[in-house]
N, CA, C and O atoms as a GROMACS GRO file, in nm:
protein
  608
    1MET      N    1   0.081  -0.117  -0.025
    1MET     CA    2   0.015   0.016   0.013
    1MET      C    3   0.104   0.114  -0.021
    1MET      O    4   0.056   0.219  -0.063
    2ASN      N    5   0.233   0.104  -0.012
    2ASN     CA    6   0.267   0.250  -0.002
    2ASN      C    7   0.324   0.282  -0.142
    2ASN      O    8   0.434   0.332  -0.162
    3ASN      N    9   0.227   0.245  -0.245
    3ASN     CA   10   0.269   0.266  -0.376
    3ASN      C   11   0.189   0.424  -0.408
    3ASN      O   12   0.068   0.427  -0.385
    4PRO      N   13   0.250   0.537  -0.453
    4PRO     CA   14   0.171   0.649  -0.465
    4PRO      C   15   0.124   0.678  -0.608
    4PRO      O   16   0.046   0.768  -0.639
    5GLU      N   17   0.164   0.617  -0.666
    5GLU     CA   18   0.070   0.562  -0.822
    5GLU      C   19  -0.054   0.535  -0.809
    5GLU      O   20  -0.129   0.559  -0.903
    6LEU      N   21  -0.108   0.474  -0.675
    6LEU     CA   22  -0.220   0.395  -0.668
    6LEU      C   23  -0.328   0.505  -0.590
    6LEU      O   24  -0.436   0.454  -0.559
    7TYR      N   25  -0.311   0.647  -0.557
    7TYR     CA   26  -0.358   0.752  -0.480
    7TYR      C   27  -0.344   0.854  -0.599
    7TYR      O   28  -0.417   0.952  -0.588
    8GLN      N   29  -0.264   0.849  -0.709
    8GLN     CA   30  -0.263   0.943  -0.849
    8GLN      C   31  -0.426   0.886  -0.912
    8GLN      O   32  -0.523   0.960  -0.892
    9SER      N   33  -0.446   0.757  -0.985
    9SER     CA   34  -0.570   0.752  -1.030
    9SER      C   35  -0.695   0.777  -0.994
    9SER      O   36  -0.733   0.686  -0.920
   10ASN      N   37  -0.775   0.855  -1.010
   10ASN     CA   38  -0.929   0.840  -0.986
   10ASN      C   39  -0.986   0.690  -0.969
   10ASN      O   40  -1.060   0.662  -0.875
   11ASP      N   41  -0.966   0.638  -1.022
   11ASP     CA   42  -1.006   0.444  -1.077
   11ASP      C   43  -0.942   0.395  -0.998
   11ASP      O   44  -1.019   0.321  -0.936
   12LYS      N   45  -0.845   0.388  -0.956
   12LYS     CA   46  -0.740   0.308  -0.843
   12LYS      C   47  -0.804   0.367  -0.724
   12LYS      O   48  -0.832   0.284  -0.637
   13ARG      N   49  -0.831   0.480  -0.699
   13ARG     CA   50  -0.853   0.516  -0.552
   13ARG      C   51  -0.994   0.438  -0.545
   13ARG      O   52  -1.035   0.388  -0.441
   14LYS      N   53  -1.053   0.434  -0.648
   14LYS     CA   54  -1.228   0.396  -0.635
   14LYS      C   55  -1.241   0.260  -0.601
   14LYS      O   56  -1.333   0.212  -0.534
   15ALA      N   57  -1.124   0.186  -0.658
   15ALA     CA   58  -1.134  -0.007  -0.658
   15ALA      C   59  -1.081   0.037  -0.537
   15ALA      O   60  -1.178   0.072  -0.470
   16LEU      N   61  -0.959   0.058  -0.461
   16LEU     CA   62  -0.955   0.049  -0.349
   16LEU      C   63  -1.018   0.090  -0.258
   16LEU      O   64  -1.010   0.019  -0.158
   17GLU      N   65  -1.095   0.199  -0.246
   17GLU     CA   66  -1.236   0.215  -0.166
   17GLU      C   67  -1.329   0.092  -0.161
   17GLU      O   68  -1.344   0.032  -0.055
   18GLN      N   69  -1.384   0.059  -0.258
   18GLN     CA   70  -1.440  -0.046  -0.286
   18GLN      C   71  -1.416  -0.179  -0.222
   18GLN      O   72  -1.502  -0.259  -0.185
   19MET      N   73  -1.278  -0.191  -0.215
   19MET     CA   74  -1.188  -0.345  -0.135
   19MET      C   75  -1.188  -0.297  -0.032
   19MET      O   76  -1.185  -0.400   0.035
   20ILE      N   77  -1.188  -0.205   0.050
   20ILE     CA   78  -1.182  -0.143   0.191
   20ILE      C   79  -1.330  -0.186   0.262
   20ILE      O   80  -1.350  -0.252   0.364
   21VAL      N   81  -1.407  -0.136   0.185
   21VAL     CA   82  -1.605  -0.113   0.226
   21VAL      C   83  -1.610  -0.285   0.215
   21VAL      O   84  -1.662  -0.348   0.307
   22ASP      N   85  -1.566  -0.340   0.121
   22ASP     CA   86  -1.613  -0.478   0.103
   22ASP      C   87  -1.548  -0.588   0.181
   22ASP      O   88  -1.612  -0.681   0.230
   23THR      N   89  -1.433  -0.574   0.191
   23THR     CA   90  -1.354  -0.623   0.362
   23THR      C   91  -1.413  -0.599   0.480
   23THR      O   92  -1.387  -0.673   0.575
   24ILE      N   93  -1.501  -0.494   0.496
   24ILE     CA   94  -1.550  -0.416   0.622
   24ILE      C   95  -1.658  -0.518   0.630
   24ILE      O   96  -1.662  -0.611   0.710
   25LYS      N   97  -1.762  -0.485   0.521
   25LYS     CA   98  -1.868  -0.576   0.503
   25LYS      C   99  -1.902  -0.754   0.525
   25LYS      O  100  -1.990  -0.813   0.588
   26ASN      N  101  -1.775  -0.805   0.431
   26ASN     CA  102  -1.740  -0.941   0.481
   26ASN      C  103  -1.719  -0.979   0.626
   26ASN      O  104  -1.753  -1.088   0.672
   27ALA      N  105  -1.661  -0.885   0.694
   27ALA     CA  106  -1.629  -0.911   0.815
   27ALA      C  107  -1.713  -0.862   0.942
   27ALA      O  108  -1.705  -0.925   1.047
   28LEU      N  109  -1.775  -0.774   0.932
   28LEU     CA  110  -1.939  -0.774   0.950
   28LEU      C  111  -2.043  -0.871   0.968
   28LEU      O  112  -2.092  -0.899   1.078
   29GLU      N  113  -2.081  -0.932   0.841
   29GLU     CA  114  -2.100  -1.040   0.814
   29GLU      C  115  -2.144  -1.100   0.945
   29GLU      O  116  -2.240  -1.090   1.022
   30LYS      N  117  -2.003  -1.185   0.934
   30LYS     CA  118  -1.953  -1.319   1.012
   30LYS      C  119  -1.998  -1.252   1.154
   30LYS      O  120  -2.062  -1.324   1.231
   31GLN      N  121  -1.972  -1.128   1.190
   31GLN     CA  122  -2.065  -1.152   1.348
   31GLN      C  123  -2.171  -1.180   1.299
   31GLN      O  124  -2.227  -1.184   1.190
   32ILE      N  125  -2.202  -1.215   1.493
   32ILE     CA  126  -2.330  -1.231   1.567
   32ILE      C  127  -2.360  -1.172   1.648
   32ILE      O  128  -2.316  -1.194   1.761
   33GLY      N  129  -2.457  -1.064   1.618
   33GLY     CA  130  -2.493  -0.975   1.753
   33GLY      C  131  -2.547  -1.072   1.849
   33GLY      O  132  -2.596  -1.181   1.819
   34GLU      N  133  -2.531  -1.012   1.989
   34GLU     CA  134  -2.583  -1.095   2.093
   34GLU      C  135  -2.710  -1.006   2.111
   34GLU      O  136  -2.732  -0.885   2.116
   35VAL      N  137  -2.808  -1.163   2.123
   35VAL     CA  138  -2.969  -1.084   2.173
   35VAL      C  139  -3.018  -1.069   2.320
   35VAL      O  140  -3.029  -1.168   2.392
   36PRO      N  141  -3.037  -0.987   2.348
   36PRO     CA  142  -3.049  -0.986   2.453
   36PRO      C  143  -3.160  -1.052   2.500
   36PRO      O  144  -3.251  -1.046   2.417
   37HIS      N  145  -3.194  -1.119   2.613
   37HIS     CA  146  -3.264  -1.186   2.705
   37HIS      C  147  -3.336  -1.127   2.792
   37HIS      O  148  -3.288  -1.072   2.891
   38LEU      N  149  -3.460  -1.132   2.764
   38LEU     CA  150  -3.591  -1.043   2.878
   38LEU      C  151  -3.576  -1.195   2.958
   38LEU      O  152  -3.538  -1.302   2.911
   39THR      N  153  -3.620  -1.163   3.091
   39THR     CA  154  -3.699  -1.259   3.197
   39THR      C  155  -3.839  -1.278   3.214
   39THR      O  156  -3.884  -1.232   3.318
   40LYS      N  157  -3.920  -1.334   3.139
   40LYS     CA  158  -4.054  -1.352   3.192
   40LYS      C  159  -4.114  -1.234   3.226
   40LYS      O  160  -4.191  -1.166   3.158
   41GLY      N  161  -4.049  -1.204   3.398
   41GLY     CA  162  -4.106  -1.036   3.460
   41GLY      C  163  -4.103  -0.921   3.338
   41GLY      O  164  -4.192  -0.854   3.286
   42GLU      N  165  -3.935  -0.931   3.310
   42GLU     CA  166  -3.916  -0.809   3.226
   42GLU      C  167  -4.044  -0.816   3.068
   42GLU      O  168  -4.098  -0.720   3.013
   43GLN      N  169  -4.050  -0.902   3.048
   43GLN     CA  170  -4.150  -0.916   2.924
   43GLN      C  171  -4.294  -0.828   2.991
   43GLN      O  172  -4.340  -0.722   2.948
   44THR      N  173  -4.353  -0.924   3.129
   44THR     CA  174  -4.456  -0.872   3.161
   44THR      C  175  -4.418  -0.710   3.175
   44THR      O  176  -4.486  -0.642   3.098
   45ALA      N  177  -4.351  -0.654   3.234
   45ALA     CA  178  -4.293  -0.511   3.245
   45ALA      C  179  -4.302  -0.429   3.150
   45ALA      O  180  -4.353  -0.318   3.161
   46LEU      N  181  -4.238  -0.490   3.019
   46LEU     CA  182  -4.231  -0.425   2.925
   46LEU      C  183  -4.397  -0.426   2.850
   46LEU      O  184  -4.430  -0.347   2.762
   47GLU      N  185  -4.482  -0.527   2.904
   47GLU     CA  186  -4.663  -0.518   2.850
   47GLU      C  187  -4.708  -0.396   2.936
   47GLU      O  188  -4.780  -0.307   2.891
   48VAL      N  189  -4.661  -0.401   3.064
   48VAL     CA  190  -4.712  -0.318   3.116
   48VAL      C  191  -4.725  -0.149   3.116
   48VAL      O  192  -4.817  -0.067   3.122
   49LYS      N  193  -4.602  -0.147   3.107
   49LYS     CA  194  -4.529  -0.024   3.023
   49LYS      C  195  -4.637   0.022   2.910
   49LYS      O  196  -4.684   0.135   2.892
   50SER      N  197  -4.654  -0.063   2.862
   50SER     CA  198  -4.743  -0.040   2.700
   50SER      C  199  -4.825   0.031   2.719
   50SER      O  200  -4.852   0.150   2.701
   51PHE      N  201  -4.898  -0.122   2.788
   51PHE     CA  202  -5.065  -0.044   2.819
   51PHE      C  203  -5.088   0.102   2.922
   51PHE      O  204  -5.182   0.176   2.893
   52LEU      N  205  -5.020   0.130   3.010
   52LEU     CA  206  -5.030   0.225   3.070
   52LEU      C  207  -5.004   0.383   2.969
   52LEU      O  208  -5.067   0.487   2.988
   53LEU      N  209  -4.922   0.366   2.889
   53LEU     CA  210  -4.910   0.447   2.812
   53LEU      C  211  -5.004   0.458   2.701
   53LEU      O  212  -5.034   0.560   2.640
   54ASP      N  213  -5.046   0.343   2.682
   54ASP     CA  214  -5.172   0.342   2.578
   54ASP      C  215  -5.305   0.376   2.633
   54ASP      O  216  -5.392   0.436   2.570
   55SER      N  217  -5.314   0.335   2.753
   55SER     CA  218  -5.461   0.330   2.799
   55SER      C  219  -5.460   0.357   2.939
   55SER      O  220  -5.506   0.274   3.017
   56LEU      N  221  -5.403   0.483   2.985
   56LEU     CA  222  -5.417   0.518   3.099
   56LEU      C  223  -5.559   0.549   3.129
   56LEU      O  224  -5.633   0.609   3.051
   57VAL      N  225  -5.601   0.492   3.282
   57VAL     CA  226  -5.738   0.537   3.298
   57VAL      C  227  -5.701   0.594   3.498
   57VAL      O  228  -5.599   0.586   3.566
   58GLU      N  229  -5.821   0.641   3.524
   58GLU     CA  230  -5.817   0.702   3.656
   58GLU      C  231  -5.864   0.557   3.700
   58GLU      O  232  -5.925   0.463   3.649
   59ASN      N  233  -5.828   0.576   3.772
   59ASN     CA  234  -5.841   0.475   3.934
   59ASN      C  235  -5.737   0.351   3.909
   59ASN      O  236  -5.740   0.242   3.966
   60ILE      N  237  -5.653   0.392   3.815
   60ILE     CA  238  -5.550   0.238   3.804
   60ILE      C  239  -5.451   0.239   3.909
   60ILE      O  240  -5.387   0.343   3.925
   61THR      N  241  -5.426   0.134   3.987
   61THR     CA  242  -5.326   0.130   4.086
   61THR      C  243  -5.201  -0.037   4.022
   61THR      O  244  -5.192  -0.130   3.942
   62ILE      N  245  -5.151   0.019   4.108
   62ILE     CA  246  -5.036  -0.147   4.088
   62ILE      C  247  -5.108  -0.233   4.130
   62ILE      O  248  -5.110  -0.339   4.067
   63GLU      N  249  -5.194  -0.217   4.252
   63GLU     CA  250  -5.257  -0.397   4.270
   63GLU      C  251  -5.350  -0.407   4.126
   63GLU      O  252  -5.386  -0.516   4.082
   64SER      N  253  -5.368  -0.333   4.089
   64SER     CA  254  -5.501  -0.350   3.954
   64SER      C  255  -5.394  -0.432   3.860
   64SER      O  256  -5.435  -0.542   3.822
   65LEU      N  257  -5.296  -0.404   3.827
   65LEU     CA  258  -5.165  -0.408   3.726
   65LEU      C  259  -5.155  -0.560   3.720
   65LEU      O  260  -5.176  -0.640   3.628
   66ILE      N  261  -5.111  -0.580   3.864
   66ILE     CA  262  -5.067  -0.738   3.941
   66ILE      C  263  -5.185  -0.809   3.894
   66ILE      O  264  -5.174  -0.910   3.824
   67LYS      N  265  -5.290  -0.764   3.928
   67LYS     CA  266  -5.372  -0.899   3.896
   67LYS      C  267  -5.413  -0.918   3.726
   67LYS      O  268  -5.404  -1.014   3.649
   68GLN      N  269  -5.459  -0.781   3.710
   68GLN     CA  270  -5.471  -0.812   3.539
   68GLN      C  271  -5.294  -0.872   3.488
   68GLN      O  272  -5.283  -0.994   3.488
   69PHE      N  273  -5.258  -0.849   3.477
   69PHE     CA  274  -5.096  -0.904   3.449
   69PHE      C  275  -5.052  -1.049   3.474
   69PHE      O  276  -4.988  -1.122   3.399
   70GLU      N  277  -5.099  -1.075   3.593
   70GLU     CA  278  -5.100  -1.188   3.682
   70GLU      C  279  -4.951  -1.196   3.688
   70GLU      O  280  -4.906  -1.290   3.623
   71ILE      N  281  -4.839  -1.102   3.765
   71ILE     CA  282  -4.772  -1.103   3.844
   71ILE      C  283  -4.733  -1.046   3.969
   71ILE      O  284  -4.809  -0.970   4.029
   72SER      N  285  -4.626  -1.076   4.009
   72SER     CA  286  -4.629  -1.082   4.202
   72SER      C  287  -4.563  -0.940   4.204
   72SER      O  288  -4.479  -0.902   4.122
   73TYR      N  289  -4.619  -0.855   4.322
   73TYR     CA  290  -4.563  -0.723   4.333
   73TYR      C  291  -4.375  -0.720   4.294
   73TYR      O  292  -4.312  -0.658   4.209
   74LYS      N  293  -4.336  -0.805   4.386
   74LYS     CA  294  -4.175  -0.797   4.355
   74LYS      C  295  -4.122  -0.850   4.251
   74LYS      O  296  -4.002  -0.830   4.233
   75THR      N  297  -4.198  -0.931   4.156
   75THR     CA  298  -4.126  -0.948   4.039
   75THR      C  299  -4.161  -0.811   3.978
   75THR      O  300  -4.067  -0.733   3.960
   76LEU      N  301  -4.259  -0.780   3.950
   76LEU     CA  302  -4.300  -0.621   3.856
   76LEU      C  303  -4.210  -0.488   3.904
   76LEU      O  304  -4.176  -0.397   3.828
   77GLU      N  305  -4.174  -0.499   4.070
   77GLU     CA  306  -4.104  -0.406   4.080
   77GLU      C  307  -3.950  -0.449   4.029
   77GLU      O  308  -3.915  -0.370   3.941
   78ASN      N  309  -3.861  -0.535   4.053
   78ASN     CA  310  -3.748  -0.554   4.023
   78ASN      C  311  -3.761  -0.557   3.835
   78ASN      O  312  -3.682  -0.494   3.764
   79SER      N  313  -3.829  -0.607   3.801
   79SER     CA  314  -3.849  -0.609   3.657
   79SER      C  315  -3.822  -0.479   3.609
   79SER      O  316  -3.744  -0.457   3.516
   80PHE      N  317  -3.894  -0.382   3.682
   80PHE     CA  318  -3.907  -0.227   3.663
   80PHE      C  319  -3.771  -0.151   3.639
   80PHE      O  320  -3.712  -0.093   3.548
   81LYS      N  321  -3.752  -0.187   3.786
   81LYS     CA  322  -3.604  -0.111   3.831
   81LYS      C  323  -3.506  -0.181   3.729
   81LYS      O  324  -3.433  -0.099   3.672
   82SER      N  325  -3.492  -0.276   3.702
   82SER     CA  326  -3.415  -0.365   3.578
   82SER      C  327  -3.394  -0.302   3.467
   82SER      O  328  -3.286  -0.259   3.429
   83LEU      N  329  -3.543  -0.291   3.386
   83LEU     CA  330  -3.529  -0.209   3.264
   83LEU      C  331  -3.572  -0.080   3.266
   83LEU      O  332  -3.575  -0.034   3.152
   84PHE      N  333  -3.618   0.023   3.377
   84PHE     CA  334  -3.665   0.135   3.356
   84PHE      C  335  -3.579   0.203   3.474
   84PHE      O  336  -3.606   0.323   3.475
   85GLY      N  337  -3.511   0.180   3.545
   85GLY     CA  338  -3.430   0.223   3.667
   85GLY      C  339  -3.482   0.285   3.766
   85GLY      O  340  -3.413   0.335   3.855
   86ILE      N  341  -3.650   0.291   3.762
   86ILE     CA  342  -3.738   0.311   3.864
   86ILE      C  343  -3.835   0.220   3.872
   86ILE      O  344  -3.840   0.135   3.784
   87LYS      N  345  -3.948   0.218   3.995
   87LYS     CA  346  -4.044   0.112   4.036
   87LYS      C  347  -4.159   0.144   3.962
   87LYS      O  348  -4.191   0.246   3.900
   88PRO      N  349  -4.212   0.043   3.979
   88PRO     CA  350  -4.349   0.064   3.870
   88PRO      C  351  -4.478   0.228   3.967
   88PRO      O  352  -4.556   0.314   3.927
   89LYS      N  353  -4.430   0.186   4.085
   89LYS     CA  354  -4.478   0.321   4.121
   89LYS      C  355  -4.456   0.442   4.086
   89LYS      O  356  -4.547   0.524   4.077
   90HIS      N  357  -4.329   0.471   4.062
   90HIS     CA  358  -4.281   0.577   4.056
   90HIS      C  359  -4.342   0.628   3.914
   90HIS      O  360  -4.409   0.729   3.891
   91PHE      N  361  -4.285   0.502   3.805
   91PHE     CA  362  -4.320   0.528   3.696
   91PHE      C  363  -4.484   0.592   3.636
   91PHE      O  364  -4.525   0.647   3.534
   92LEU      N  365  -4.556   0.538   3.795
   92LEU     CA  366  -4.684   0.592   3.728
   92LEU      C  367  -4.821   0.713   3.803
   92LEU      O  368  -4.938   0.746   3.785
   93VAL      N  369  -4.702   0.742   3.896
   93VAL     CA  370  -4.644   0.874   3.927
   93VAL      C  371  -4.653   0.990   3.861
   93VAL      O  372  -4.739   1.078   3.854
   94LEU      N  373  -4.523   0.968   3.803
   94LEU     CA  374  -4.478   1.066   3.676
   94LEU      C  375  -4.576   1.051   3.527
   94LEU      O  376  -4.578   1.132   3.435
   95LEU      N  377  -4.644   0.937   3.537
   95LEU     CA  378  -4.735   0.952   3.426
   95LEU      C  379  -4.821   1.054   3.431
   95LEU      O  380  -4.855   1.149   3.362
   96LYS      N  381  -4.855   0.989   3.568
   96LYS     CA  382  -4.994   1.115   3.570
   96LYS      C  383  -4.972   1.204   3.638
   96LYS      O  384  -5.060   1.248   3.712
   97LEU      N  385  -4.822   1.268   3.632
   97LEU     CA  386  -4.828   1.378   3.682
   97LEU      C  387  -4.792   1.474   3.539
   97LEU      O  388  -4.778   1.596   3.546
   98ASN      N  389  -4.780   1.400   3.418
   98ASN     CA  390  -4.779   1.419   3.303
   98ASN      C  391  -4.908   1.449   3.280
   98ASN      O  392  -4.938   1.568   3.288
   99HIS      N  393  -4.998   1.364   3.252
   99HIS     CA  394  -5.131   1.368   3.246
   99HIS      C  395  -5.226   1.522   3.302
   99HIS      O  396  -5.321   1.581   3.250
  100ALA      N  397  -5.135   1.552   3.454
  100ALA     CA  398  -5.204   1.613   3.493
  100ALA      C  399  -5.112   1.769   3.425
  100ALA      O  400  -5.193   1.861   3.423
  101HIS      N  401  -5.038   1.794   3.397
  101HIS     CA  402  -4.962   1.875   3.344
  101HIS      C  403  -5.062   1.954   3.204
  101HIS      O  404  -5.102   2.069   3.185
  102GLU      N  405  -5.078   1.788   3.106
  102GLU     CA  406  -5.120   1.835   2.997
  102GLU      C  407  -5.286   1.915   2.985
  102GLU      O  408  -5.347   1.987   2.907
  103ASP      N  409  -5.308   1.844   3.129
  103ASP     CA  410  -5.476   1.910   3.141
  103ASP      C  411  -5.425   2.064   3.176
  103ASP      O  412  -5.473   2.159   3.114
  104LEU      N  413  -5.347   2.079   3.256
  104LEU     CA  414  -5.334   2.202   3.320
  104LEU      C  415  -5.319   2.311   3.149
  104LEU      O  416  -5.393   2.408   3.130
  105LEU      N  417  -5.221   2.270   3.058
  105LEU     CA  418  -5.198   2.320   2.935
  105LEU      C  419  -5.293   2.340   2.845
  105LEU      O  420  -5.313   2.436   2.771
  106LEU      N  421  -5.362   2.218   2.863
  106LEU     CA  422  -5.515   2.325   2.736
  106LEU      C  423  -5.620   2.266   2.821
  106LEU      O  424  -5.691   2.171   2.787
  107CYS      N  425  -5.629   2.340   2.955
  107CYS     CA  426  -5.747   2.407   3.040
  107CYS      C  427  -5.875   2.420   2.972
  107CYS      O  428  -5.887   2.370   2.860
  108GLN      N  429  -6.006   2.505   3.044
  108GLN     CA  430  -6.119   2.556   2.989
  108GLN      C  431  -6.048   2.665   3.075
  108GLN      O  432  -5.978   2.644   3.174
  109LEU      N  433  -6.083   2.803   3.012
  109LEU     CA  434  -6.000   2.883   3.128
  109LEU      C  435  -6.120   2.932   3.226
  109LEU      O  436  -6.102   2.995   3.330
  110GLU      N  437  -6.248   2.892   3.173
  110GLU     CA  438  -6.374   2.888   3.280
  110GLU      C  439  -6.371   2.783   3.406
  110GLU      O  440  -6.400   2.803   3.524
  111THR      N  441  -6.330   2.674   3.345
  111THR     CA  442  -6.351   2.516   3.426
  111THR      C  443  -6.276   2.498   3.489
  111THR      O  444  -6.315   2.425   3.580
  112THR      N  445  -6.102   2.543   3.503
  112THR     CA  446  -6.026   2.489   3.545
  112THR      C  447  -5.975   2.543   3.705
  112THR      O  448  -5.945   2.654   3.749
  113ASN      N  449  -5.984   2.395   3.773
  113ASN     CA  450  -5.954   2.393   3.876
  113ASN      C  451  -5.846   2.307   3.928
  113ASN      O  452  -5.868   2.187   3.941
  114ILE      N  453  -5.708   2.369   3.966
  114ILE     CA  454  -5.554   2.285   3.996
  114ILE      C  455  -5.706   2.160   4.099
  114ILE      O  456  -5.740   2.048   4.060
  115SER      N  457  -5.738   2.202   4.169
  115SER     CA  458  -5.767   2.038   4.262
  115SER      C  459  -5.866   1.938   4.250
  115SER      O  460  -5.898   1.839   4.315
  116ASP      N  461  -5.914   2.009   4.120
  116ASP     CA  462  -6.004   1.896   4.048
  116ASP      C  463  -5.913   1.793   3.948
  116ASP      O  464  -5.930   1.672   3.934
  117ILE      N  465  -5.813   1.877   3.884
  117ILE     CA  466  -5.715   1.808   3.788
  117ILE      C  467  -5.632   1.748   3.899
  117ILE      O  468  -5.560   1.661   3.851
  118ALA      N  469  -5.615   1.761   4.027
  118ALA     CA  470  -5.529   1.679   4.094
  118ALA      C  471  -5.615   1.554   4.133
  118ALA      O  472  -5.559   1.444   4.131
  119ILE      N  473  -5.741   1.562   4.167
  119ILE     CA  474  -5.833   1.422   4.191
  119ILE      C  475  -5.840   1.360   4.072
  119ILE      O  476  -5.761   1.267   4.058
  120LYS      N  477  -5.901   1.381   3.994
  120LYS     CA  478  -5.867   1.299   3.863
  120LYS      C  479  -5.769   1.229   3.845
  120LYS      O  480  -5.784   1.112   3.807
  121TRP      N  481  -5.621   1.292   3.873
  121TRP     CA  482  -5.511   1.190   3.851
  121TRP      C  483  -5.477   1.137   3.978
  121TRP      O  484  -5.372   1.076   3.993
  122GLU      N  485  -5.590   1.163   4.109
  122GLU     CA  486  -5.538   1.014   4.179
  122GLU      C  487  -5.456   1.098   4.278
  122GLU      O  488  -5.378   1.015   4.325
  123PHE      N  489  -5.431   1.219   4.338
  123PHE     CA  490  -5.346   1.334   4.426
  123PHE      C  491  -5.472   1.360   4.481
  123PHE      O  492  -5.568   1.421   4.434
  124SER      N  493  -5.448   1.281   4.630
  124SER     CA  494  -5.530   1.335   4.706
  124SER      C  495  -5.496   1.465   4.806
  124SER      O  496  -5.567   1.559   4.841
  125HIS      N  497  -5.370   1.435   4.836
  125HIS     CA  498  -5.351   1.548   4.908
  125HIS      C  499  -5.233   1.648   4.830
  125HIS      O  500  -5.112   1.639   4.809
  126PHE      N  501  -5.309   1.716   4.810
  126PHE     CA  502  -5.264   1.854   4.745
  126PHE      C  503  -5.129   1.951   4.725
  126PHE      O  504  -5.098   2.014   4.624
  127GLY      N  505  -5.066   1.945   4.839
  127GLY     CA  506  -4.896   1.996   4.911
  127GLY      C  507  -4.877   1.940   4.844
  127GLY      O  508  -4.848   1.990   4.735
  128ARG      N  509  -4.880   1.768   4.860
  128ARG     CA  510  -4.786   1.724   4.774
  128ARG      C  511  -4.771   1.655   4.637
  128ARG      O  512  -4.668   1.607   4.589
  129PHE      N  513  -4.897   1.660   4.583
  129PHE     CA  514  -4.920   1.688   4.456
  129PHE      C  515  -4.852   1.824   4.332
  129PHE      O  516  -4.834   1.827   4.210
  130SER      N  517  -4.830   1.929   4.460
  130SER     CA  518  -4.771   2.070   4.398
  130SER      C  519  -4.634   2.048   4.416
  130SER      O  520  -4.564   2.107   4.335
  131GLN      N  521  -4.560   1.959   4.524
  131GLN     CA  522  -4.426   1.926   4.542
  131GLN      C  523  -4.410   1.854   4.460
  131GLN      O  524  -4.312   1.896   4.399
  132LYS      N  525  -4.455   1.739   4.403
  132LYS     CA  526  -4.401   1.633   4.324
  132LYS      C  527  -4.423   1.720   4.153
  132LYS      O  528  -4.346   1.711   4.057
  133TYR      N  529  -4.558   1.807   4.160
  133TYR     CA  530  -4.517   1.893   4.022
  133TYR      C  531  -4.408   1.952   3.979
  133TYR      O  532  -4.351   1.940   3.871
  134LYS      N  533  -4.368   2.050   4.115
  134LYS     CA  534  -4.281   2.153   4.070
  134LYS      C  535  -4.138   2.092   4.096
  134LYS      O  536  -4.044   2.170   4.077
  135ALA      N  537  -4.100   1.932   4.146
  135ALA     CA  538  -3.991   1.903   4.140
  135ALA      C  539  -3.972   1.790   3.952
  135ALA      O  540  -3.867   1.743   3.908
  136LEU      N  541  -4.083   1.782   3.904
  136LEU     CA  542  -4.104   1.761   3.767
  136LEU      C  543  -4.068   1.873   3.686
  136LEU      O  544  -3.990   1.871   3.592
  137PHE      N  545  -4.113   1.942   3.716
  137PHE     CA  546  -4.161   2.076   3.570
  137PHE      C  547  -4.105   2.212   3.586
  137PHE      O  548  -4.109   2.304   3.504
  138CYS      N  549  -4.044   2.211   3.724
  138CYS     CA  550  -3.946   2.322   3.809
  138CYS      C  551  -4.068   2.435   3.814
  138CYS      O  552  -4.036   2.554   3.816
  139VAL      N  553  -4.204   2.399   3.818
  139VAL     CA  554  -4.312   2.530   3.789
  139VAL      C  555  -4.455   2.490   3.941
  139VAL      O  556  -4.438   2.388   4.009
  140LEU      N  557  -4.497   2.522   3.951
  140LEU     CA  558  -4.599   2.530   4.039
  140LEU      C  559  -4.701   2.479   3.917
  140LEU      O  560  -4.682   2.519   3.802
  141PRO      N  561  -4.836   2.367   3.959
  141PRO     CA  562  -4.943   2.363   3.917
  141PRO      C  563  -4.989   2.484   3.877
  141PRO      O  564  -5.032   2.491   3.762
  142SER      N  565  -4.991   2.616   3.972
  142SER     CA  566  -5.086   2.736   3.928
  142SER      C  567  -4.984   2.828   3.836
  142SER      O  568  -5.029   2.935   3.796
  143GLU      N  569  -4.854   2.794   3.801
  143GLU     CA  570  -4.778   2.905   3.731
  143GLU      C  571  -4.833   2.884   3.620
  143GLU      O  572  -4.864   2.971   3.538
  144THR      N  573  -4.855   2.714   3.603
  144THR     CA  574  -4.855   2.656   3.467
  144THR      C  575  -4.990   2.689   3.411
  144THR      O  576  -5.029   2.741   3.307
  145LEU      N  577  -5.037   2.649   3.498
  145LEU     CA  578  -5.262   2.735   3.491
  145LEU      C  579  -5.204   2.903   3.455
  145LEU      O  580  -5.247   2.944   3.347
  146ASN      N  581  -5.138   2.977   3.512
  146ASN     CA  582  -5.156   3.106   3.471
  146ASN      C  583  -5.048   3.122   3.391
  146ASN      O  584  -5.022   3.240   3.367
  147ARG      N  585  -4.992   3.058   3.353
  147ARG     CA  586  -4.930   3.078   3.215
  147ARG      C  587  -4.986   3.020   3.052
  147ARG      O  588  -4.947   3.040   2.937
  148THR      N  589  -5.088   2.944   3.111
  148THR     CA  590  -5.130   2.888   3.005
  148THR      C  591  -5.251   3.007   2.973
  148THR      O  592  -5.280   3.054   2.863
  149LEU      N  593  -5.311   3.038   3.106
  149LEU     CA  594  -5.452   3.169   3.098
  149LEU      C  595  -5.366   3.317   3.030
  149LEU      O  596  -5.392   3.376   2.925
  150THR      N  597  -5.276   3.343   3.114
  150THR     CA  598  -5.204   3.477   3.015
  150THR      C  599  -5.153   3.463   2.856
  150THR      O  600  -5.139   3.552   2.772
  151GLN      N  601  -5.131   3.323   2.844
  151GLN     CA  602  -5.099   3.320   2.700
  151GLN      C  603  -5.261   3.306   2.581
  151GLN      O  604  -5.255   3.310   2.458
  152LEU      N  605  -5.374   3.291   2.654
  152LEU     CA  606  -5.507   3.295   2.590
  152LEU      C  607  -5.524   3.396   2.528
  152LEU      O  608  -5.631   3.414   2.468
   0.00000   0.00000   0.00000
């Protein structure tokens, strides 16, 4: 490869580039990728996550998910932590906070009440709701509502 003439001709350079590409392709075709192996609990955790993202309804609990998906609490918790780094209860809280945030952003001026939205998403303690909301969105629910209302 120490031949300077090889690089002077455009055709020769293209042929060399193609040879390099073909060599890399051949090497990669012989490699076998590692197929991830999920436990049954992790597969169920993925199903639970998809279910929650696709059809979150009011009054959903971890207990109802355990019954619906026929999985133990500990298996669901361990599988969620393994896959997503958080417990399913925390995931559910984050999801509900996001729905509450969306409701505040899409609210109707005349009918919006923060406590009604908190109750809708099963936050019965309004102080904790505000605290968790601020921790996630860096503003209070009232600030989101006021910002939304002033933009109208």
